[in-house]
Each structure stands twice: as structure tokens, then as C-alpha cells.
N, C-alpha and C positions, 0 to 999 in steps of 0.2 A: 294311854290317855288318862287312866285313873291316877297314875303317879303325878301327872301334870296338874290335874285338878287338886291333888293334895298340896302340890308345891305352891299353888296360887295363894292359899290361905295359911300355910304352916308358918310357925314362928310369928304369929300375928302380934304377940306381945312385944317382940323385939322390934317391930316396925312402928311403934307408937311415935318415935321421934323422927321418923322419915318424913320428907316433904309430902304434903297432901294437896287436896283440891284448892285450898285457900292459897297455897304458894303458887299454883298454876294461874289462878285468877289474878292475884296481886302482881305477878310478873308479866301478865299480858300474854301468856302462852296458851290460853284456851282456844281450841279450834271450834268449840261449840258443837261437838259431835253428839252430845246427849247421852253418852253411855253412863255417866255418873248419875244422871237423873233417872235413867232406866232402872238402875239397881236400888235407888233410894226412894223411888216413888214420888219424886219431885217433878218439876216441869222446867222447860226451857223457854226463855223469853228473849225477844229482840231488844237490844239496847238502842240508844239514840243514834248510834253509828251504823245501824242495820246489821248487827252481828249477834249471833245467839250466845247466851250465857246461861248457866244453870241458876235456878231460883232457890237460894238458901240450901244448897246441897251440903251436908255435913262431911267433914273429913272422917275417914274410916278405912278399914282394911278392904271392904268391898269396893268403895269408890277409887281407892288407890290402884286396885287390881285391874280395873277396866279403863282407866284414863290412859290415852296413848302417850302422855308426856310424863308418866310416873312409872315406877317399878321397872328399871332398866333390865332386870333379870328376865323380864317378859318382852324383850325387844323383838324386832323382826327376825333376827337370826334364831333366837330361841324358839319363837313360835313356829317358824318354818321347819326347824329341825324335828319338832314333835308332830306338827300337823301335815307336813308334806314329806313323809319319809321315803316315798318312791322316787323322788327327784334325785337322779344321780349326778346331775351337772350343776355347776356353781359359777357365778360371775360376781365380781365385787360390785358392779353396777346393778345387775338384775336380780341378784340373789339366786336361790335354787330355781331350776327349770328343767322341763322335760324336752320341749322343742320350741323353736322360735320361727315364726312365719311372717312374711308380708302377705296380706290377704285382701280380697274384696268379694262381695257377694255377687253371684251371677244370676240367681233366681229372683223373680219378683221385683219389687220396687225398694227393697231394703237399702240399696246403695244410693239411689237418687233421693230417698227420703231422709237419709242419715247425714251426719256431719262429714264423715269420711268414707270408709269402705263398706259401712252398713253392718259389720259383724256384731256390734253391740246389741242391736235389736234382734238380729237373726238368731243368736245363740239362745236368747230367751224363748223365742218362738219355737225353735227346734226342740228344746227340752220339753216345752209344753206339748208339742205334737207327739213326742216319743213317750209321753206319760211319766217322765222322770221327775217332774215338778207339777204342782198345782197352781202356781202363780209366781209372779216376779215382784220383788220389793225394789222399787226404783224411784227416781225423782220425776214428778209429774207437774205440769202447769196447774195453777189454781186461780180461781177468780179473786179479784181484788176489790175491796170496798173502800178502803182508806188510803190516803196518799202514801203512807210508808209501809203498807202491807207487803209481804213477800210475794214473789211471782211463782215460786215453786216450793213444793213440799214432798216429803217421802210419802208414797202410797203403795198399794198393792194392786197389780193388774192380774186378772185371771183369764182374759181372752186375748186373742191376737190383736184385735182392734184397740183394746185398752192399752196393750203393751206399746203399740206403735205411737201412741200419744206422747210417750216419753222419749221418742227418738230425738236426736240432735244433742249438742253439748249444752250444758247448763252451768255457766260460770257464776254461781250463786250459792250462798250459804244455805245449808239444810241441817236438820238434826234428826236423830233416829229414836228418841225415847218412846214416842207414841207408837211408831210402827213396830218396834221390837215387842211391845206388849201385845199388839195385834198378832204378830207372828207366833208368839208364845202360846196364845190361847186358841189359835185357829185350828190346831190339829191337822195341819196340812204341810206340804213340803214346798219350800220356796228357793228361788235363786235370788241372792242379794247382789245388787250392783251399786258400787260407790267408789269414791276416791280413796287413796291409800289410808288416810287417818281414820275414815269411817270403817274401812275394811279391818284395820287393826283393832278398832274398838269392838266390832262384831266378833272377831276371832277371840278376843279376851272375854267377851260376854259368853261365848260358847264354852269356854273352859270352865266357867263358873256355873253354867246352866245346861244340864244335859238335854232339857226339852228344846232349847234353842239350837243345840248342836244337831239334834235329830230333825228339827223342822227346817233348818237351812243347810241342806246337803251341798249346795254349790255357792261359792262366793267369787264374784268377778270384780276386778279393780279397773278403774279408768285411770290411765296415766295422767298425772296431774302437774300443772305448772304452779298453781296456788289457788286458794279460794278468794272469791270476791264478795264483798258485802252486798246487801240489798241496795244500799245507796249507790253503788257503782252502776247498777242497772238503771236507777233513777237518773243518774248523770247522763247516760247514753240517750235516754228518752228526752231529757231536757235539751240536749244538744240538737235533737231532731225537731225541736219546737214544741214538745209536749211537756206540760208541767207534771209534777208527780201526781196531782189529782186527776189529770186527764189520761194518764198512761194505763193501758189495760193489759198489754202483754209484750213480751220481747222474745225474739229468736236471735241467738248470738252468732250463728254462722249460716249465712245464706249461700246456697250452692247454685252456680250458673256456669255455663260454658264460657261466659265472658269474664268470669272471675277466676284468677289463678288459685290453685289449691291452698297456698300459704297466705292469701289475702283474706282478712276477716271482715266481711260485710255483715251488718246486722239489720234486723227489721224490728221496728216498734209499731204498735198499733194503739190508737186512742179508743176509748169507749165510744161505740157507735160507728167507728170507722171500719171499712171492709178490707181494704188492700194493705194499709199500713205504709210505712216510709222506710226506705232502705238507704243506709249510709255506710261509707267506708270508715271503720273504727279508727284507722290510722290517722284520719283527718280530724278527729274529734279530741278535744282536750282530755287527756287521760284515757283515751279509748284504746290505744295500742297496749295489748295485754301485758307485755313484759316491762312496761313502765312502772308497774306496781301500784297503780292508783287504787286506793281503798282495799289493798291486800290485807288479809288478816296477819297480825304480827306473828301468830303461831306458825304460819307457813315458813317464816324465816328460820325456824328452829326444827324443821322436819328434814330427815335424811332419806326418806323413802319416796323415790320419784315414781316408781312403777307399780307399787302395791305388792311387795314381796311375799305376803302371806296369803295371797289369793290363789284360787285354782287356775285362774286365767286373767291375764292383764291385757287390756286393749287400749291402743293409742294410735297416733298418727305415725306413719312411716316417713319421717321427714328426711328422705335421701334424694340426691340429685336425680337419680334415674326415674323417680316417681313424680318429679316436680311438674311435669307437663300435663299430667292427667288431672283435670279439674274435678273429676268425679270422686277423687279421694282414694287413699290406700291405707289400710290398717296395718299396724304391727301387733302381732299376737305373741305373748310370752305364756306358754302353756306349762302348768305345773301338775296337772292332773292327767295321768296317762289315758284315762277313759275319754277325757275331752279331746286329747290328741287323736285318738282313734276315730272319734265322732267327726272331727274336722277333716281328717284324711278321707274318710268314707264319703263325706259330702263332696269333697273335691273329685274323687273318683267318679261320682255321679254327675259331675259338671254343674253342681249347684254352688260351689265355691271355687275361687281361684287361689291357690296357695303357692308360695315360693319360700323355700328355706332361707333363713337368715342366720348369720353368725352372731355370737354375742357382741363382737366388736361393732358390727353394723348396727345392731340394736342400740348400743350405747351412743353411737354417732347420730342415730335418728332422733335422739332426745338429748343431744350434747349440751344445749343451753340449760336445761333443767339440772343436769348433773353438775355443771360448773357452779350454778348458783347454790345448790343444796349439798354440795360436798366441799369444794374449795371455799365457797362463800360462807357456808355454815361454820367451817373451822375459824374463819376470821371473825364472824359475829360472836361465837362462843368466847373467843379470847378477848374480844372487846368488852363484852358484858362482864367477864371475870375480872378484867382490869378495873372495872368500876365497882367491884364488890357486889354485883348482883347475883342472886341465885339463878341458875340456868338448869334446865333438864339435862340429865346425862344422855349424851348421844354417842353414836358410833363414829369414830374418827377413822377415815379411810386413807389419809395421807399425812405425812409429816411436813410436806412442802407448804411453805407460807405463800399466800397470794402475792403476786408482784404489786408494786405500788399503784399502777394504773387499774388493776382489778379491784384493789381495796377501795379506790376512789369510786368505782362503779357501784360496788356493793353498798358503800356508805350512802351514796346519793339515792340509790333505790330505797333504802330504809327511810331516808329523809322524805322522799316523795310519798311513800306509803303513809307515813304519819301525818304529814302536812295536808295531804289530800283528804284524809279522814276528817280532820278538824275543819278544813276550809269548806268542805261540802256540807257539813253539819251547820255551819254558819249560814251558808246559802239557803238551806232548807228553812232555818229559823226565820230568816228575813225575806224568804221567798224571792231571792235575787240570785239567779244563776251566775251572773257576772262576778259575784264575790268569790266564787270558786275558780272561774276561768282566769280572772286577772291575777289571782294569787298563785295559781299553779302553772299557767302556760309556759312561762319562761323556765321554770324548773324542769318540766318535762322536755323542753327543747334542748336544754343544757345536757340532760342525761342522754338524750338521743344522739346529740352531736358527739359526746364522748364515746358512746357505744360504736358509732359508725367509724370514728377515727381509729379506735382500737381494733375493730373487727375487719378493717378494710382488706388486709391480706387474705383472711378467711373468706370474705365475701367474693373477692376476685377469683379465688380458687374454686369456689362452688359454681360461680357463673361460667368459668372456663370448662368445668366438667359438664355443665348443662349444654354448652355449645357443642362440645365433642359428641355428646349423646344425640343431640339434634341432627348433627351432620351424619352420624352413623345411621340414623333412621331415613 
């Protein structure tokens, strides 16, 4: 570890001409993680599109070393090699790993209160109960005062009840600069939970800061499709009849035995409203997640789907054999042998249900994400390069070029992300939601039609597998 700390800042003079934070910002590659602000003492601000950006952060060796889109010598492979030396297994899709499971929680209400199998909240509570941590750094709902305020921020939970407030998926931008300062000065031990870019940023901060390395002994990644701006949440509320001023809170995945596991229903609530309103996101303009509405541009240049530098990665086990269980099933990619033992022990005590998965099954469970950020990334990098644009150095996993119909899909997704960003800003400015829906609805419909046409053989195959599984039952 000492050698890696030295590697982070050695030859600093030779790095003066390397790309810096200004290049990331100018190119639109900033994920808004806040790592650069954490090391420079600056702050993060929401821009007019509901995305976090650093406020006047200077270029320098420290900020280069912590930004997830700079210093390719500190990419996921390099970090995992140094930080996860006990992992003997490797997969091109998943990175290093110890064991892989499909899982759900049997004890308590973790599964019913979570978006999927309930393991995300359970692991935090379990480590708290065992005295291995003093708190959990995770995303929590916050009160909103103004129309364009965020719905969620990073915070620290030190009790089980506080931790459970952060259950469910949060498709919403967040940043870590403030909470990293709290973690550094608290003198306590924390579990950090975040999406892959946040996890990578924390891992890089730990390399440069021994206090953070000691204070955050465990890091958990949530498998990620992409980040959404605050404005995407506002658009879902507006579609439910709530203006940005009226909207108080949002829950992105409502669970019910009447709702299939892969159907995303959401709930929004107005100020003063008790029950809220539930809608099918697929029936809302830009609501279907993979349409890319108000997706951060940075997400199109990320190659880490599962959080390869984390001790544990948690996501949905999207496999046909679990499709009928509306209660949800997690996929766990474990890279810390101690956590593997902890999980197996809990299963032996009938507190968790675990099933071993192969790396191939795990990759299939998140196949859409891997297509978009491996094959699709190769296409986007080549396209940007052909236009003379600077792009971050990324890992290339295949020499195979996407077929024409896949290039069409990737290009249209980028178009929808960029257009929806501008169109919703215009709708907010003029307080007219129809300016967004009229501009975007036909674009999303065209993208969806193309996706269905191209994916028809795969959809039929999956449905056939489901029928066979149902008959076997």
C-alpha cells in the first residue's frame, strides 16, 4: 500500500501537461462525484440541468489523482490489483472476485422494504450489529424547500432505523465532498455505499489519505445503469400532475405482488399529501430508464458496470429463473473473503438465502449494461476521436466493432440524453411541461421501436425460458 501511495503522486512534474479537471469539465465527462472538491477544499453545485459540478476546482496533481476520468494508470484493474489482492478469480465483465451469489434476505423486513432482495440494507445493519463499523455512509432522502432542490444527498447513519431510511434505489445525482470530510474527522469506522464512479473516487481518495483508508474499512458498490439528474425526478413528478414546486419526495421502485420484478413503478408525493401517487414509469415520457432521458454524459464514457474496486457489489439478478418473484433477487459479487464468510454464515443460520452463480450468469444478469458500456463505449470513443475531441483513456475489452443497427441505437440514445436535458430545462424556465413532452415523445418512441425490433429474437428466447420454468413449477 505504501508503494501505491507513492505511485499516486510520484513524477508530479512530468504530469503537468496531462489532461486535468478543466479538460473533464470542458468535454462534459464530469460525473459530479465531488472527489476533486474533497481534496481541494472547494464545493459542488447543481447546475441548471440538475447535475453536480465542482465550483472553481483547480487543475493539479491531487485533483488528477482522485478524478475517476483521469490518471488511467489508476484505473479499475490497477486499483483492484493493489486493493483486492486476495481475489484469485477474474472475469472480463466483473473484474476480480471471490464468490458470486444470487441472494435475498430471509430475516425481518429487509426484502419487503428494499428494491430487490434486501441485501443492500442488510449488510450495513449486520456490520453494525457485529461492531465492525460505527456507521454507514449512504444516500438518504432530504427535505426540499425550492423547486429545483435535490431529493437525496449523502449522509451518515449510525442506527438501524436511520440506515433503513436509505433503503430502495435512488436514480439521482449525489456528491461525496462534504460527507468525506465528515468521515475523515469523525474518528469512527464506516461502510461506504455508492455507484461505481463514486466507489472508484473513494478508493482513490483512500490511496492519498491514510485516515480515510482507516475510517472506511468496507466499500460496497451498487451495480449501475447510469446516473440521472435531479431534473429527471422532476419530470416524473410533473408527469404525475405535480409541478416542481409541489413535489416533496420520490420513490423510484414500488414493490407489490401485482407488479412484476422488472416493471418499474414509482411513487411521488406532494407537500402536505399523505399517500402519494403511483405510476408506471414505462408509460411516462422519458420514464423508461434505459431510454437515457437526462442521463449524465459522463455515464456514456464509463466502463465499470459492477463496481470492480468494491469489497462487495450488489445489483439485481435479472435472470429468467427469478423473473416470477416480485419480491426481488439480488446478485452479489464478493471480493472480500471476510464478507464471503459472513454471508455464508448468515445463510447457514437461515437469515439469508444464497445460490452460487457463475461469472457467465452474472454477466447475463446485467447484459444490457455491458453491451452499452463495453461495445457501445468503443463506438462512442471512436466517434469522439473522429471529431477531434479529447476523451478519457478507457479500457477496451473487444476489437469487434458494433454492427450498424447497434450503432444506430447507441447514437439515438446519446441524442435522446442530450435533447431531453435541453428540452426539460426549457420546460422548467417557461413552467410548461408540454415543451418537454412534445419535443421528446416521438424521439423516445422511435428509440423504443428500434430496440424492440432489434431485440425481438432475444425477447422471444427469454419468454420461452420463462414459460419452460413456469411449466416445470
